[in-house]
Structures are given as structure tokens and as C-alpha cells.
C-alpha positions as CSV (number, residue, x, y, z in Angstrom):
1,M,75.5,72.9,112.8
2,L,76.7,74.4,109.5
3,F,79.4,71.7,109.0
4,A,76.9,69.0,109.8
5,V,74.5,70.2,107.1
6,V,77.2,70.5,104.5
7,I,78.7,67.1,105.3
8,S,75.3,65.5,105.0
9,G,75.0,67.1,101.5
10,L,78.4,65.8,100.5
11,L,77.5,62.3,101.6
12,S,74.4,62.4,99.4
13,C,76.4,63.1,96.3
14,K,77.2,60.1,94.0
15,N,80.0,59.6,91.4
16,N,81.6,62.9,92.1
17,D,85.4,62.7,92.2
18,S,85.7,66.2,93.6
19,V,84.1,65.4,96.9
20,I,86.3,65.0,99.9
21,R,85.5,62.1,102.2
22,P,84.4,63.1,105.7
23,G,87.2,63.5,108.2
24,L,88.7,66.4,110.1
25,L,87.2,69.1,107.8
26,T,87.2,72.9,107.9
27,G,85.3,75.6,106.0
28,L,87.0,77.4,103.1
29,N,86.1,80.1,100.6
30,V,88.5,80.7,97.7
31,V,88.3,84.3,96.4
32,N,89.6,85.0,92.9
33,A,91.2,88.5,92.9
34,T,93.0,87.9,89.6
35,A,91.9,88.8,86.0
36,D,91.6,85.2,85.0
37,T,89.1,82.4,85.6
38,L,90.4,79.7,87.9
39,N,90.0,76.2,89.2
40,F,91.5,75.0,92.5
41,Y,92.6,71.7,93.7
42,V,93.5,70.1,97.1
43,N,96.1,67.3,97.0
44,G,95.4,67.0,93.2
45,T,91.6,66.8,93.4
46,R,89.5,69.6,92.0
47,Q,87.2,71.2,94.6
48,N,85.1,73.9,92.8
49,G,82.9,71.4,91.0
50,L,81.9,72.0,87.4
51,S,81.8,75.8,87.6
52,P,85.1,77.7,87.5
53,I,85.8,80.7,89.8
54,Y,85.4,83.9,87.7
55,A,87.4,87.1,88.2
56,A,86.2,88.9,91.3
57,G,84.1,85.8,92.2
58,N,84.5,83.2,94.9
59,S,83.9,79.5,95.4
60,G,81.4,79.9,98.2
61,L,81.8,77.9,101.4
62,L,83.3,74.5,100.8
63,L,84.7,71.8,103.1
64,V,88.3,70.8,102.8
65,P,90.7,68.7,105.0
66,S,92.1,70.6,107.9
67,G,95.9,70.7,108.6
68,L,98.6,71.1,106.0
69,Q,97.5,70.3,102.4
70,N,98.8,71.1,98.9
71,Y,96.7,73.7,97.1
72,Q,97.0,74.0,93.4
73,F,95.5,76.5,91.0
74,K,94.9,76.3,87.3
75,K,93.5,78.7,84.7
76,S,90.1,77.4,83.5
77,G,90.5,75.3,80.4
78,R,94.2,74.6,81.1
79,S,95.7,71.4,82.3
80,D,99.1,72.8,83.5
81,V,99.3,73.9,87.1
82,L,99.6,77.7,87.5
83,F,101.2,77.3,90.9
84,S,101.0,75.3,94.1
85,A,101.0,76.5,97.7
86,P,101.2,74.5,100.9
87,L,98.5,75.9,103.3
88,S,97.3,74.8,106.7
89,F,93.9,75.4,108.3
90,N,92.6,74.5,111.7
91,Y,89.8,72.0,112.1
92,N,86.2,73.3,112.2
93,T,86.9,77.0,111.4
94,L,85.9,79.4,108.6
95,N,88.7,80.6,106.3
96,S,89.3,82.3,103.0
97,I,92.1,82.1,100.4
98,Y,92.7,85.2,98.3
99,V,94.5,84.6,94.9
100,T,95.8,87.9,93.6
101,G,98.4,86.7,90.9
102,E,100.1,83.8,89.2
103,S,102.6,82.8,91.8
104,A,102.4,81.4,95.4
105,D,103.7,84.7,96.9
106,K,100.5,86.3,95.6
107,V,98.3,84.1,97.7
108,F,97.2,84.8,101.3
109,K,94.6,83.5,103.7
110,T,92.3,84.9,106.4
111,L,90.6,83.4,109.4
112,D,87.0,84.5,109.1
113,T,85.8,85.3,112.6
114,L,82.2,86.5,112.0
115,P,80.6,89.0,114.4
116,I,77.6,88.4,116.6
117,I,74.7,90.3,115.1
118,D,71.5,91.2,117.0
119,T,68.9,90.0,114.5
120,F,66.3,92.5,116.0
121,K,68.4,95.4,114.8
122,F,69.0,96.6,111.2
123,I,72.7,96.2,111.2
124,T,75.3,94.4,109.1
125,G,78.9,93.1,109.6
126,V,81.5,94.4,107.2
127,R,85.3,94.1,106.8
128,A,87.9,95.3,104.3
129,V,90.6,93.2,102.6
130,N,93.5,94.5,100.6
131,A,94.0,92.1,97.7
132,A,95.6,94.6,95.3
133,P,99.3,93.7,94.8
134,D,100.8,97.0,93.7
135,A,98.5,99.5,95.4
136,G,100.4,99.7,98.7
137,A,98.4,100.5,101.9
138,L,94.8,101.5,101.4
139,D,92.1,103.5,103.3
140,V,88.6,102.2,102.9
141,F,85.6,104.3,104.0
142,I,82.1,102.8,104.2
143,G,79.4,105.3,104.7
144,D,79.9,107.9,107.5
145,T,80.8,105.5,110.3
146,V,83.2,102.7,109.2
147,K,86.8,103.7,108.4
148,F,89.5,101.2,107.7
149,R,92.9,103.0,107.6
150,T,96.3,101.8,106.3
151,R,95.3,98.3,105.2
152,A,98.5,96.8,103.8
153,F,98.5,94.3,100.9
154,K,97.4,90.8,102.2
155,S,95.8,92.3,105.3
156,S,92.3,92.1,106.6
157,S,90.4,94.2,109.1
158,I,88.1,92.7,111.7
159,F,84.3,92.7,111.0
160,W,82.6,95.9,112.1
161,L,79.0,96.3,112.8
162,T,77.2,99.2,111.0
163,G,73.7,100.1,109.9
164,S,72.3,98.3,106.8
165,G,71.0,100.1,103.7
166,Q,72.7,102.0,100.9
167,K,76.2,103.3,101.6
168,R,78.9,105.1,99.7
169,V,82.2,103.1,99.5
170,K,85.4,105.0,98.9
171,V,88.9,103.6,98.5
172,Y,92.0,105.8,98.9
173,L,95.7,105.1,98.5
174,S,96.7,105.6,102.1
175,G,96.9,109.3,103.1
176,A,95.7,110.5,99.7
177,A,93.0,113.2,99.5
178,T,91.3,111.9,96.4
179,A,89.5,108.6,96.2
180,R,90.8,106.1,93.6
181,L,87.4,104.2,93.8
182,D,84.1,105.7,94.7
183,T,80.9,103.6,94.4
184,V,77.5,103.0,96.1
185,M,76.6,99.5,97.5
186,T,73.5,98.3,99.4
187,F,74.0,96.2,102.5
188,Q,71.3,94.0,103.9
189,S,70.7,93.6,107.6
190,N,71.9,90.5,109.4
191,V,74.4,89.7,106.7
192,D,78.3,89.6,106.9
193,Y,80.1,91.2,104.0
194,T,83.8,91.3,102.9
195,L,84.8,94.2,100.7
196,F,88.1,93.3,98.9
197,V,90.1,95.6,96.7
198,K,91.6,93.8,93.7
199,G,93.5,94.5,90.5
200,L,96.4,96.8,89.6
201,L,96.8,100.5,89.7
202,N,97.3,100.7,85.9
203,G,95.4,97.6,85.0
204,K,92.8,97.3,82.3
205,G,89.6,95.3,82.1
206,N,89.4,92.6,84.7
207,A,92.9,93.6,85.9
208,A,91.8,97.2,86.7
209,L,91.7,98.4,90.3
210,N,88.3,97.7,91.7
211,V,86.4,97.0,94.9
212,S,84.3,93.9,95.0
213,R,82.0,92.4,97.6
214,L,81.1,88.9,98.8
215,I,78.8,87.5,101.5
216,N,80.4,85.5,104.2
217,T,78.5,82.3,105.0
218,R,78.1,81.2,108.6
């Protein structure tokens, strides 16, 4: 149903070179875990419209061709290609790409298998992703019930179900007693969230170690 709605919207667009013609498509969200503002391209065609993807931001759910394609990334306002990466996605699935640096080895992807949520209960789905290149393994605690331990760089947990509302989020270097990040976030019921840790241990500004949040679209 989701893909049918999005395809219909794409077909209604006129004179937009960034639109991919309908075919064997799949869902993709590009997450910018770098300190720069990015644009991304599939087989040479820009996909994120007129708005670039800001640091700690994401493209939102887009449709791209399934199978092996050439993905390119450029810094906003620059014509030269930052790097290219051949990536393959299965037809009619939900996926994410995490860009964590300026080379293809700093890119990874996840298959976004969203949980089944009972809409009559005040619960939310949440997962943790380690997109911090030099932090090593991380432990992520969300409230009193959800604990993701020893998440290596480029790894993603499954989605866990937990109560909605305001929760304390702590991020530790794996095995450490003191949290490197400690913040409070509010989680709405019947919503799926990804918490991703980005940045560098000694980074400054947009490059500082931080935990960001995005909503996964079904």
C-alpha cells in the first residue's frame, strides 16, 4: 500500500529530472551521519530533490530502483563526486543507507524490518545503530527496560517494543561505567524510531559524538 501511494505521487510530478520512472522499486532512507550537508545520486541522477540532507538529518522514505545500482554522494554546493558506492537492495523492501564519512568504506546499509505494534497499547518501536566510526562498540540504554549492548560500528539492533513517553537515553563506550552521552527524549506511541550514534570521539561542532533520532516510515 505504501509503495502504491508513493508511486502515484511520483507519477503526478511533472518536469522533475530527479524522479525515477516506475519499475522494480524499493524503499530507501539516506541518513547523513557526517558533519557535512550532502546530496545523493543513483546512477547519476539526484534523488533528494531541491533540499540537501543536513548533518544528522535524513532524506525520508524515497523510491529507488532495486538491484545493484551506483550510488554517489556530493557535498552540497559542490559538483565533484565525494565518493561512489555500488549497493544492492531487494525489491519492495524498506532500507536505510548510513553515510558516516567521506569514502565508500564509511557507508553501510540496513534492512528496516519494522515491528508489529498493537495500536491499542501505548508502546513504541525503537532500535539503536552505531554510525560513529572511531567509537568502537557501544552500549545504548533507553529508559529502564531497553538495553542494546556491544553494538559495533556499522551494526544495527532489531526493533524493540517499549512504553512510550519521556525516556532517558544513555550511550556508553562498551563496558564503561560513565556515559559519554546522556539525554532525554520523548517517544510517541505507535511510532518506530531509530537512534543512531554519529560523530567522532574528539570531534567538534557537527562532528562531535552525538545521538540523533529519526522516525521510520512504514
